[in-house]
N, C-alpha and C positions, 0 to 999 in steps of 0.2 A: 660684651660690648667694650670697646677700647675706652679707657678713661681719658687719655691724652690725645690731643691733636698736635701734629707737627706742621708748621707752615714755614716754607722757605721761599725767598724771593730776592730779587736784585733789580736795581735800575741804575744805568749810567746817566747821571745828570749832574750838572755843575752845582756844587754845594759850597756854601760859605758858613762862617760862624759855627764851626764844627764842635767846639767845646759846649756851646749852649745846646746844640742839637743832641749831642751825646748825653748830656745831663737829663734832658727831657725824656728821651727814649729809655734811658736806664731807669729813671725814677718810676715811670709808668710800668715798665716790665717788672721791676722788683715788687711794686705794690700789687700787681696781678699774680704774683707767684710764678712767673715764667722763668724758664731756664733755656740756655742755648747761647748763641753768639750773634752779635750785631757788629758789623764792620762798617766804618765810615771813612771816606776819603774825599778829597776835592772832586774826584771823578764819579762819586755816587755812593750807594748803599748796597750791602749784601748781608743777608741774615738767614738764620735758621733757628727758630724758637719753638718751644713746646710748652703746653699748659692745658688746663682744663678748658673745654670749648668756649664757654662764655667769656672767660678771662682773656684768652688769647684773641678772640674776636674783638673785644673792646680795645686791645692794644692796636690791632690791625686797623680798626676803624679810625682811631686817632691818628695813626700814621698816614692813612690815605686821605684824611681831611686836609693834609698839607698838599697844596697843588703840585708840588714837585714829585709827590709819590701817588698822585691820584690814579686809580685803576691799575695799580702796580700788579702785574701777573703773579699768581701764587701757585706753589706746588704744595698740596696738602696730603698728608698721610696720617696714620694712626698708630698708637702704641699702647699696649696694656700697662707698661711701666714708664715712668719718666725717663726719657732716653739721654738726658744731659745731666751732668753732675752739678753744674753751676751756671750762673748768668755772667756773661762777659760782653761788655760793650767797649769797643776799641776804635781809636783813630789811627789809620794806617796811611802809608804813602799811596797805595793802590788797594782797591777792594779785591782785586785778584792780581797778584804780582806777575808782571811780564817784563818789566824794565825796558819798555820801548815807548818813550814819551810821544812819539808820533802817532801812536794808536790812541785815538780819541773817540770812543764809541758814542759819547754824548753829542758829538758834532755830526757824526754820520754813521748810522747803523749799517752793518753789513747785510747784504742780501741774504734771505733765508729761504728754506723749504719747510713746508708744514709736514706734520707727522703722517697724514694720510697719503700725501704725495710721495714722501720718501718710501712708505710701504709699497706703493705701486712701482716705484723705480727699483726697489730691491728685488722685487719679483721678476722684473724685466732685465735687470742688470745694466740698465741704461736710463738716462734722463729722457725727457720728452723730445729733445732735439737729436736724440740718437747717439749721444756721446757715452762712452763707457763710464759707469759710476764707480767712484772710489770714496770710501769713508775713511776719515782720519780721526782716530781716537786721541783727544787732547788731554786725557787724564793720566795720572801717574801709573806706572807699570803694575803696582799691586792692585789698583782698582780694576785694571783691565783683566787681571788674573781671576777676579771674582765673576766677571761676566762682561760680554761685549757683543757688538753686532758681528755676525758671521763675515769673515773675510776682511774686516776693517784693518787698516794699517795701524800697527802698534810700534811706536818708535821708542818704547821703553824709557819714557820720561821719568826722571826722579822728582821733578817739580815742573810746574807750568813755565817757569822761567827758562827751561831748556828748549821750549818749543821753537824759538827762532833759529837756533843752531841746528836743530833736527830738521827743520824745513830746508835749510841751506844744503844739508847733506842729501836729502831725498827729493828735492824739487823736480829734478829731471823726470822722475817716474810719474809725475802728475800732469805732464804736458798733454794738452789736447783732451783731457778728461774733465768730467764734472766732479768736483771735489766737495764733499760735505763734511765739515768738521762737526764733532759732537762731544758732549760732556754730560755731567749729571743733570744740571738744571739749566744750562745755557750760557752761563757767564764766561767760562773759558773758551767755548767754541765761538762766541761772539767776537772776542778779541782775536782769536786765531784766524777767523775768516777775514777780518780786516787786515791782519798782518800778511796773510797769503795774497790778498789783492795788491797790497803795497809792494810785494816782492815779485809781482808779475804772473801769479797763477791766474790764468784767464777766466776760469769758471768756478770760483770759490764761493761756497755758500755755508751757512750755519744751519744746524737743525734747530728750528724754532722750538723752544721749550725743553730742549735736551732730552735725555733718556726718560726722565720722569714724565715729561710731557708726552712722549711717544707711548709710554705705558698707559697713560690715561686716555689717549685719543684713539688708539688702535687696539681692538680686542686681541688678546693673546700675543701681542707684540711680535708679529712674524719677522724672522730674520735675527732675533735676539736669542742669545744663549746665556744661561746662568742667572746671576742676580746682579742688581745694581748696588755697588758699594756706597754706603752713606757714612758720613763722619759723625756718628753718634753710637750709642751703645747697642743699637739694633744691628749695626754693621752692614746689613744688606737688605734690599727690598726685592720681592718677586714682582712679576709683571702685573699683579693685582694691587701693587703698592702696599703689600703686607710684609711684616718682618719675616725674612727668609730664615729657614731652619739652618 
């Protein structure tokens, strides 16, 4: 039985008094013996933390008691060893850097497709309206190398900040198609879908819950190959959300 639970989540929500929020979250995490990373910005929160189950759940309960983070969706997995070396709680300009201030997910969330529907579309190669389906991987190139959806577009991003220029280069190939952006847990593809909409991609969606949500919701994760890279010492998860060999 795995000793540690890993919980990852994010929410785009307008935040103020970031220093006070940082201190409270950091103090509770340290007292609970948690390790991992919490990022805070005026646009929201993004975190991946690991700890013993009861300790981690206590921190999550306290977080979600704040109405700004109530019912925040979580991605949970397990690890036999502590997968993080230290605890880091940081205030950043963005919780996922894109350098596009007009992209404001807290004001308007991009349209999404759920995991079960995407699995059906992947099998058909088309959306329910009959348009050709195209998946766009918004992760870094080395993450794609570990595993990806079959046939997904890989623009060899070095960082998520490269996505706007990559879209400008490749946008013509997306015309008239249903385009689904995806990433590990949903945060990058949420911003990517909004940016695509702003740039005139007519049928741009995000995969709700990202790859990890797909693994959890759809048995055997049809259409996926390889493992999902994660930024901790496990390095990758298989479709059962277990550390990949």
